[in-house]
KEKE-3310 file (N, C-alpha, C; in steps of 0.2 Angstrom, whole numbers, plus 5000, padded with zeros to 4 digits):
npx = (5004:5010:5019:5011:5005:5016:5020:5008:5009:5021:5016:5007:5014:5025:5022:5026:5024:5014:5016:5029:5035:5032:5040:5053:5052:5051:5064:5071:5067:5073:5086:5087:5084:5095:5105:5100:5101:5115:5119:5113:5121:5134:5131:5130:5143:5150:5144:5141:5140:5132:5121:5116:5113:5103:5093:5091:5085:5073:5067:5066:5074:5088:5105:5115:5108:5102:5114:5119:5109:5110:5123:5122:5111:5117:5128:5121:5115:5126:5131:5121:5121:5134:5132:5122:5130:5139:5131:5126:5138:5141:5130:5127:5133:5125:5113:5113:5111:5100:5089:5086:5083:5072:5063:5062:5057:5044:5039:5039:5029:5018:5017:5014:5002:4994:4988:4976:4968:4962:4963:4974:4984:4984:4989:5002:5008:5008:5017:5028:5031:5034:5045:5054:5056:5063:5075:5080:5090:5102:5102:5106:5118:5136:5139:5126:5123:5132:5128:5115:5117:5125:5117:5107:5115:5119:5106:5104:5114:5111:5100:5106:5115:5106:5100:5112:5113:5102:5104:5114:5106:5100:5102:5102:5106:5117:5130:5131:5138:5145:5144:5133:5123:5123:5119:5106:5100:5100:5092:5081:5077:5074:5063:5054:5052:5043:5027:5017:5007:5016:5027:5023:5023:5030:5043:5045:5046:5057:5068:5067:5071:5083:5091:5090:5098:5110:5111:5102:5088:5072:5062:5069:5074:5062:5056:5066:5063:5050:5052:5061:5054:5042:5048:5052:5040:5032:5040:5039:5025:5023:5032:5028:5015:5017:5024:5014:5005:5013:5015:5003:5002:5011:5013:5009:5022:5031:5029:5034:5043:5048:5055:5064:5072:5077:5085:5094:5101:5107:5116:5124:5130:5137:5146:5154)
npy = (4994:5006:5008:5010:5022:5031:5031:5037:5050:5055:5056:5066:5077:5079:5076:5064:5050:5037:5024:5024:5027:5015:5006:5011:5009:4994:4992:4997:4988:4976:4979:4980:4967:4960:4966:4961:4947:4946:4950:4940:4929:4933:4933:4919:4915:4922:4917:4903:4890:4894:4899:4889:4880:4887:4887:4874:4871:4879:4873:4860:4850:4839:4846:4842:4840:4852:4860:4854:4857:4871:4874:4868:4876:4888:4887:4885:4897:4906:4901:4905:4919:4922:4918:4928:4939:4937:4936:4949:4956:4951:4954:4961:4953:4941:4945:4944:4931:4919:4915:4926:4935:4930:4931:4945:4949:4944:4951:4964:4962:4960:4972:4980:4975:4979:4992:4989:4984:4992:4989:4981:4989:4999:4991:4988:5000:5003:4993:4997:5009:5005:4997:5008:5014:5003:5003:5014:5017:5013:5023:5034:5046:5043:5049:5051:5037:5033:5040:5036:5022:5023:5030:5020:5010:5017:5018:5004:5002:5010:5004:4992:4998:5003:4992:4988:4999:4999:4988:4992:5000:4993:4983:4969:4966:4974:4968:4961:4957:4966:4957:4948:4958:4960:4948:4947:4958:4954:4942:4947:4955:4944:4939:4950:4949:4938:4935:4943:4955:4969:4962:4958:4947:4936:4943:4945:4932:4926:4935:4934:4920:4920:4929:4921:4911:4917:4917:4924:4925:4919:4928:4941:4941:4941:4953:4963:4961:4966:4979:4983:4981:4989:5002:5004:5003:5013:5025:5024:5026:5039:5047:5044:5049:5063:5066:5064:5074:5085:5083:5085:5099:5103:5112:5107:5102:5106:5098:5080:5078:5091:5093:5082:5087:5098:5093:5085:5096:5103:5093:5092:5104:5105:5095:5100)
npz = (5000:5004:4994:4983:4986:4987:4973:4968:4975:4969:4956:4958:4964:4956:4943:4938:4928:4933:4929:4926:4938:4944:4938:4942:4955:4955:4951:4962:4971:4966:4968:4982:4985:4980:4988:5000:4998:4997:5010:5017:5013:5018:5031:5033:5030:5041:5053:5052:5058:5070:5064:5056:5067:5073:5062:5062:5074:5073:5062:5065:5059:5057:5060:5051:5040:5037:5035:5024:5015:5015:5010:4997:4992:4992:4983:4971:4971:4970:4957:4949:4951:4945:4932:4928:4929:4919:4908:4908:4905:4893:4885:4873:4863:4865:4861:4847:4844:4836:4843:4851:4842:4835:4846:4848:4835:4836:4846:4841:4831:4839:4845:4834:4830:4841:4840:4835:4845:4858:4872:4873:4868:4878:4888:4883:4883:4897:4901:4894:4900:4913:4909:4905:4918:4924:4918:4921:4930:4923:4913:4920:4924:4928:4940:4946:4947:4956:4967:4969:4972:4983:4993:4995:5001:5012:5019:5022:5030:5041:5046:5051:5061:5069:5075:5083:5091:5098:5106:5114:5123:5133:5148:5147:5134:5131:5131:5120:5104:5089:5078:5082:5082:5068:5063:5070:5063:5050:5051:5056:5045:5036:5043:5041:5027:5026:5022:5031:5040:5040:5045:5058:5071:5063:5062:5076:5081:5074:5077:5091:5093:5087:5096:5107:5103:5105:5119:5126:5138:5135:5138:5138:5125:5118:5122:5117:5103:5102:5106:5096:5084:5087:5088:5075:5068:5074:5070:5056:5055:5060:5053:5040:5041:5043:5031:5022:5025:5022:5009:5003:5004:4995:4980:4963:4953:4938:4922:4920:4910:4908:4920:4919:4909:4914:4924:4917:4910:4920:4925:4914:4912:4924:4921:4911)
capx = (5000:5014:5022:5006:5004:5022:5019:5003:5012:5026:5012:5004:5018:5031:5020:5030:5019:5013:5019:5037:5036:5031:5046:5059:5050:5053:5071:5074:5066:5078:5093:5086:5084:5102:5109:5098:5104:5122:5119:5112:5127:5139:5129:5132:5150:5153:5141:5138:5138:5127:5114:5113:5110:5096:5088:5089:5080:5067:5063:5066:5078:5095:5109:5118:5103:5102:5120:5120:5105:5112:5128:5119:5107:5122:5131:5116:5114:5132:5131:5116:5124:5140:5128:5119:5135:5142:5126:5126:5144:5141:5123:5127:5134:5119:5107:5114:5108:5094:5083:5084:5080:5065:5058:5061:5053:5037:5037:5037:5023:5013:5016:5011:4995:4991:4984:4969:4965:4964:4965:4981:4988:4985:4994:5009:5010:5010:5023:5034:5033:5038:5052:5058:5058:5067:5082:5082:5097:5107:5102:5109:5126:5140:5138:5120:5123:5136:5124:5109:5119:5128:5111:5105:5120:5118:5100:5104:5119:5108:5096:5111:5117:5100:5100:5117:5112:5097:5108:5117:5101:5097:5107:5102:5109:5123:5136:5131:5143:5143:5142:5126:5119:5122:5115:5099:5098:5098:5087:5075:5075:5070:5056:5050:5050:5038:5020:5013:5006:5021:5031:5020:5023:5036:5049:5046:5048:5064:5072:5068:5075:5090:5094:5090:5104:5116:5112:5097:5082:5066:5058:5073:5074:5055:5056:5069:5060:5044:5054:5064:5049:5038:5051:5052:5033:5030:5043:5036:5018:5024:5036:5024:5009:5020:5025:5007:5003:5018:5014:4996:5002:5016:5010:5011:5027:5030:5028:5040:5048:5052:5059:5070:5076:5081:5090:5100:5104:5111:5121:5128:5133:5142:5152:5158)
capy = (5000:5012:5009:5013:5029:5034:5032:5042:5056:5057:5059:5072:5083:5080:5074:5058:5045:5031:5018:5025:5026:5008:5004:5013:5005:4988:4992:4998:4982:4971:4981:4978:4959:4959:4967:4956:4941:4947:4950:4933:4925:4936:4930:4912:4915:4924:4914:4897:4885:4896:4900:4882:4877:4891:4885:4867:4872:4881:4869:4853:4846:4838:4851:4840:4841:4859:4862:4852:4861:4878:4874:4867:4882:4894:4885:4886:4905:4909:4900:4910:4926:4922:4918:4934:4944:4935:4937:4956:4958:4949:4955:4963:4947:4936:4948:4942:4924:4918:4914:4932:4939:4928:4934:4952:4950:4942:4956:4969:4961:4961:4979:4983:4973:4982:4997:4987:4982:4997:4987:4978:4995:5002:4987:4988:5007:5002:4989:5001:5014:5001:4996:5014:5014:4998:5004:5021:5017:5013:5029:5039:5048:5040:5052:5049:5030:5032:5043:5031:5016:5025:5031:5013:5007:5020:5016:4997:5002:5013:4998:4988:5002:5004:4986:4988:5005:4997:4983:4996:5003:4988:4980:4962:4966:4978:4964:4957:4960:4968:4951:4947:4963:4959:4942:4949:4962:4950:4937:4951:4956:4938:4939:4955:4947:4934:4939:4945:4962:4973:4958:4956:4939:4933:4946:4944:4925:4925:4939:4931:4914:4922:4931:4915:4907:4920:4916:4928:4922:4920:4935:4947:4941:4944:4961:4966:4960:4970:4986:4985:4981:4994:5008:5005:5004:5020:5030:5024:5029:5046:5051:5044:5054:5069:5066:5064:5081:5090:5082:5088:5106:5105:5113:5103:5105:5106:5091:5076:5080:5098:5092:5078:5091:5103:5089:5084:5102:5105:5088:5093:5110:5103:5091:5104)
capz = (5000:5004:4988:4978:4988:4984:4966:4967:4977:4964:4950:4960:4966:4951:4937:4936:4926:4938:4926:4926:4945:4946:4935:4946:4961:4954:4951:4969:4975:4964:4971:4989:4985:4979:4994:5006:4997:4999:5017:5020:5011:5022:5038:5034:5030:5047:5058:5049:5063:5074:5060:5055:5073:5074:5058:5064:5080:5071:5057:5068:5055:5059:5058:5046:5034:5036:5033:5017:5011:5014:5005:4990:4990:4991:4977:4966:4971:4967:4950:4945:4951:4941:4926:4927:4928:4913:4903:4907:4902:4885:4883:4866:4859:4866:4857:4840:4843:4832:4848:4854:4836:4834:4851:4846:4829:4838:4851:4837:4828:4844:4846:4828:4830:4847:4838:4833:4851:4863:4879:4872:4867:4884:4892:4881:4885:4904:4901:4891:4905:4918:4907:4906:4925:4926:4915:4923:4933:4918:4910:4924:4924:4933:4947:4949:4949:4963:4973:4971:4976:4990:4997:4996:5006:5019:5022:5025:5036:5046:5049:5055:5067:5073:5079:5088:5096:5103:5110:5120:5127:5138:5152:5145:5128:5130:5130:5113:5099:5082:5074:5085:5079:5061:5062:5071:5058:5044:5052:5056:5038:5033:5046:5038:5021:5026:5021:5037:5040:5043:5049:5064:5072:5060:5064:5083:5082:5071:5081:5098:5092:5085:5102:5112:5101:5108:5126:5130:5140:5130:5140:5136:5118:5115:5124:5112:5097:5103:5106:5090:5079:5088:5086:5067:5066:5076:5066:5049:5055:5062:5048:5035:5041:5042:5024:5018:5026:5018:5001:5002:5003:4990:4973:4958:4949:4930:4919:4921:4904:4909:4926:4917:4904:4919:4928:4912:4908:4926:4925:4908:4914:4929:4919:4907)
cpx = (5004:5017:5018:5005:5010:5022:5014:5005:5017:5022:5009:5008:5024:5029:5024:5024:5019:5017:5027:5039:5036:5038:5052:5058:5053:5061:5074:5073:5071:5084:5092:5087:5092:5106:5107:5101:5112:5123:5118:5118:5133:5137:5131:5139:5153:5150:5138:5136:5132:5120:5112:5110:5103:5091:5086:5084:5073:5063:5062:5070:5085:5100:5113:5114:5103:5108:5121:5115:5107:5118:5126:5115:5112:5126:5127:5116:5120:5133:5127:5118:5130:5137:5125:5124:5138:5137:5125:5132:5144:5134:5123:5128:5128:5113:5107:5112:5101:5088:5081:5081:5073:5060:5057:5057:5045:5035:5035:5031:5017:5011:5012:5004:4991:4986:4977:4965:4967:4966:4972:4986:4989:4990:5001:5012:5012:5016:5029:5036:5037:5045:5057:5060:5063:5074:5084:5088:5102:5107:5105:5116:5129:5139:5132:5119:5126:5132:5118:5111:5122:5122:5108:5109:5119:5112:5101:5109:5116:5103:5100:5113:5112:5099:5105:5116:5107:5099:5111:5112:5098:5102:5107:5105:5115:5129:5136:5135:5140:5140:5135:5121:5118:5118:5107:5096:5095:5092:5080:5072:5071:5063:5051:5048:5044:5031:5016:5012:5011:5026:5029:5020:5029:5042:5050:5049:5055:5069:5073:5072:5082:5094:5095:5096:5110:5116:5106:5091:5077:5062:5062:5073:5067:5054:5059:5066:5054:5046:5057:5058:5044:5041:5051:5045:5031:5033:5041:5029:5019:5027:5031:5018:5011:5021:5019:5005:5007:5016:5008:4996:5008:5012:5013:5016:5026:5030:5035:5045:5052:5057:5065:5075:5080:5087:5096:5104:5109:5117:5126:5133:5138:5148:5156:5163)
cpy = (5006:5014:5012:5021:5033:5036:5037:5049:5059:5060:5065:5078:5084:5078:5069:5053:5039:5025:5018:5024:5019:5004:5005:5009:4998:4987:4993:4991:4976:4973:4979:4970:4957:4960:4963:4949:4941:4947:4943:4928:4927:4933:4923:4911:4917:4919:4907:4892:4888:4897:4894:4879:4880:4888:4878:4867:4874:4876:4862:4848:4845:4844:4849:4841:4848:4862:4860:4856:4868:4878:4873:4873:4888:4893:4887:4894:4908:4907:4904:4917:4927:4922:4924:4939:4943:4937:4945:4959:4957:4950:4957:4957:4942:4939:4945:4935:4924:4918:4921:4936:4937:4931:4941:4953:4949:4948:4962:4968:4962:4968:4983:4981:4977:4988:4995:4985:4987:4995:4984:4984:4998:4998:4987:4995:5007:4999:4993:5006:5011:4999:5002:5015:5009:5000:5011:5022:5017:5019:5035:5040:5044:5043:5051:5042:5029:5035:5039:5025:5018:5027:5024:5009:5010:5018:5009:4998:5005:5008:4994:4992:5003:4998:4986:4994:5003:4992:4987:5000:4999:4984:4972:4961:4970:4974:4961:4961:4963:4962:4949:4952:4962:4953:4943:4953:4958:4945:4941:4953:4950:4938:4944:4953:4942:4937:4939:4952:4966:4969:4956:4949:4936:4936:4945:4937:4924:4929:4936:4924:4915:4924:4926:4911:4910:4921:4920:4924:4923:4927:4941:4947:4944:4951:4965:4967:4965:4977:4988:4986:4987:5001:5009:5006:5011:5025:5030:5028:5037:5050:5050:5048:5061:5071:5067:5071:5086:5089:5085:5095:5108:5106:5109:5106:5104:5099:5087:5077:5086:5097:5088:5082:5096:5099:5087:5090:5104:5100:5090:5099:5109:5099:5094:5108)
cpz = (5000:4998:4983:4980:4986:4977:4964:4969:4972:4958:4952:4960:4960:4944:4934:4934:4931:4935:4926:4933:4947:4943:4940:4953:4961:4954:4958:4972:4973:4967:4978:4989:4984:4985:5000:5005:4999:5006:5020:5019:5016:5029:5039:5034:5037:5053:5056:5054:5067:5070:5058:5061:5074:5069:5059:5069:5078:5067:5060:5064:5058:5056:5052:5039:5032:5033:5026:5012:5010:5009:4998:4988:4988:4985:4971:4965:4968:4960:4946:4945:4946:4933:4924:4926:4921:4907:4902:4904:4894:4882:4875:4861:4859:4862:4850:4839:4840:4837:4850:4848:4835:4839:4850:4840:4831:4842:4846:4833:4832:4845:4840:4828:4836:4845:4836:4839:4856:4870:4878:4871:4873:4889:4890:4883:4892:4904:4899:4896:4911:4916:4907:4913:4927:4924:4917:4926:4928:4914:4914:4923:4929:4940:4950:4951:4956:4969:4974:4974:4983:4995:4999:5002:5012:5022:5025:5031:5042:5050:5054:5061:5071:5078:5085:5093:5101:5108:5116:5125:5133:5141:5150:5138:5126:5129:5124:5108:5093:5078:5076:5082:5072:5060:5064:5066:5052:5045:5053:5049:5035:5036:5043:5031:5021:5026:5027:5037:5044:5047:5056:5065:5069:5062:5072:5084:5080:5075:5088:5098:5091:5092:5107:5110:5104:5116:5130:5132:5135:5132:5137:5129:5115:5117:5119:5106:5097:5102:5099:5084:5080:5087:5079:5065:5067:5072:5059:5049:5056:5056:5041:5035:5040:5035:5020:5019:5022:5011:4999:5001:4998:4983:4968:4954:4942:4928:4920:4916:4906:4915:4924:4913:4909:4922:4923:4910:4914:4926:4920:4909:4919:4926:4914:4910)
residu = (MET:GLY:GLU:ILE:ILE:ARG:CYS:THR:LEU:LEU:SER:LYS:THR:ALA:SER:VAL:PRO:ILE:LYS:LEU:SER:ILE:GLY:THR:LEU:ILE:ALA:GLU:ARG:VAL:LEU:ASP:MET:LEU:ILE:MET:GLY:SER:LEU:VAL:MET:LEU:MET:PHE:ILE:ILE:GLU:PHE:GLU:LYS:VAL:VAL:ALA:LEU:ILE:SER:PHE:ILE:SER:GLY:GLN:PRO:ALA:GLU:SER:VAL:SER:SER:PHE:VAL:ILE:GLY:LEU:GLY:SER:ILE:GLY:ALA:LEU:LEU:PHE:ILE:THR:LEU:ILE:ILE:GLY:TYR:LEU:PHE:ARG:LYS:GLN:LEU:ILE:GLN:PHE:LYS:LEU:PHE:LYS:THR:GLY:GLU:GLU:ARG:LEU:LEU:SER:VAL:ILE:GLN:GLU:ALA:ASP:ARG:TYR:PRO:LEU:LEU:HIS:LYS:LEU:ILE:GLN:LEU:LEU:SER:GLY:ILE:LYS:ASP:GLY:LEU:ILE:SER:ILE:GLN:LYS:MET:SER:LEU:ARG:GLN:GLN:ILE:THR:TYR:ILE:GLY:HIS:THR:ILE:VAL:ILE:TRP:SER:MET:TYR:TYR:LEU:MET:THR:TYR:THR:LEU:PHE:GLN:GLY:GLY:SER:ALA:THR:GLU:HIS:LEU:SER:LEU:THR:CYS:ALA:PHE:THR:THR:PHE:VAL:MET:GLY:GLY:ILE:GLY:MET:VAL:ILE:PRO:THR:PRO:GLY:GLY:THR:GLY:SER:TYR:HIS:PHE:VAL:VAL:THR:GLN:THR:LEU:MET:ALA:TYR:GLY:LEU:THR:GLU:GLY:ASN:ALA:ALA:ALA:PHE:ALA:ILE:VAL:MET:HIS:GLY:ALA:GLN:SER:LEU:SER:ILE:ILE:ALA:LEU:GLY:GLY:LEU:SER:MET:LEU:ILE:ALA:ASN:HIS:ILE:PRO:GLN:GLN:GLY:SER:TYR:ARG:GLU:THR:LEU:ASN:GLN:VAL:VAL:SER:GLU:ASP:THR:SER:ASN:ASN:VAL)
# end
């Protein structure tokens, strides 16, 4: 719901087409998934035995089976990641294959036929806008790309530091290490991904079990999970509500095309 509201607000305040906003939103989520996947892999590298024991306890499966499954899944993931990197680096050569040409020809024929069917034409326009949003990162200048990725890394770093800072705020958790904070942060992220309303329940369970693996009592671990999740939820509600009030009083800006041309002109003048 929040993502839909964000796209709507961008359309209202900056005249950014919703279909383009959806594309950039998907691109952001893809980048978030890549970062989350990298953090999960790093967690297993740093705390393999402890995390395997935790998963074994939660799932009720033997630690040996969990270990073999994790190693196999990690190998497949690494292979897929390497394949994607190679595919991206040699994408121009791959496009020359007959298979890709045939697919491109079929797509062009569908687009040409779309004018005869208004509903199909609107669908293709929507998908085209989403595609433009997806490749928006690629169209950025190098400085913009560095800024975009840098901001994403800073956001994730703040989430991690927030966990460790909260550790220092309680006598029961102040002795826990940065490594424990990292594991708790990543496992909490997995709990938030589980499809429950705002991670309610799943986040608390995963974080509680993680902290118990580091020696906390169930009561202290559950209390930390409640405080951590509550702090995040309250801040989102408060800042989100404030943002909605501010956005409703922002006059509509110029068209998206005018804004884009202005940004490109400023970037060009700065590079000259």
